[in-house]
NUGU-775164 format. One record per residue (C-alpha): residue in three letters; x, y, z. Coordinates in pm, whole numbers, padded with zeros to 5 digits, always signed. Each point is the difference from the previous one (the first is absolute). Layout:
BEGIN
ALAXYZ ...
***
This chain:
BEGIN
MET-05859+29850+24667 GLY-00070-00318+00191 VAL+00310-00201+00074 ARG+00343+00103-00122 LEU+00304-00207+00078 LEU+00283+00164+00186 THR+00358-00113-00009 GLY-00057-00184+00329 ASN-00233-00290+00077 ASP-00305+00202+00103 PRO-00235+00134-00268 GLU-00089+00367+00014 LEU-00365+00010+00108 PHE-00254+00267-00086 TRP-00362+00036+00115 ASP-00136-00135-00329 ALA+00190-00330+00040 THR-00296-00149+00186 TYR+00092-00367-00042 ALA+00371+00049+00071 ILE-00080+00196+00316 ALA-00247-00267+00116 VAL+00261-00273-00050 ALA+00264+00210+00179 LEU-00240+00049+00293 MET-00059-00376+00017 ASP+00375-00066-00003 THR+00087+00273+00250 TYR-00294-00053+00236 PRO-00086-00373-00030 ASN-00179-00013+00336 ILE-00229+00297-00062 SER-00337-00051-00165 PRO-00107+00278-00239 GLU-00347+00032+00152 SER+00153+00088+00337 VAL+00188+00302-00138 GLY-00153+00346-00036 LEU+00075+00209-00307 ASN+00224+00249+00182 GLU+00198-00281+00162 MET+00031-00178-00333 ALA+00125+00319-00169 GLU+00273+00024+00264 MET+00088-00367-00051 ILE+00027+00051-00376 GLN+00224+00303+00040 THR+00247-00210+00200 LEU+00016-00280-00260 PRO+00342-00055-00157 GLY+00005+00181-00331 PHE-00301+00223+00062 ALA+00082+00318-00190 ASP-00321+00198-00050 ASP-00131+00316+00162 PRO-00196-00092+00317 ALA-00239+00288-00069 MET-00112-00171-00323 ALA-00177-00283+00185 THR-00375+00031-00039 GLU-00266-00200+00178 ARG-00082-00174-00331 ILE+00362-00107-00053 LEU+00027-00132+00355 ILE-00328-00191-00027 ASP+00112-00154-00329 ILE+00327-00113+00158 GLN-00183-00140+00301 ILE-00241-00196-00222 VAL+00286-00157-00198 TRP+00189-00074+00324 PHE-00312-00169+00143 GLU-00062-00203-00318 GLU+00363-00114-00026 ALA+00019-00088+00371 ALA-00322-00202-00032 ASN+00159-00207-00278 LEU+00289-00122+00217 
***
């Protein structure tokens, strides 16, 4: 799973593509800090990312927390 390239420019994103999702969140929502977003809100944001192609019901709290941690760490390095 992870990231699979489509014929277009956007990668196909799945829940286990933690780093790719975090980077896509940073690109799509540059003015939002990860610590200000709740898990449910973040799940909705992820589902609207270009190329997101996974089942929304597959998102677990652990997956969302992992994504949020990577998003926070990457945003802190800017």
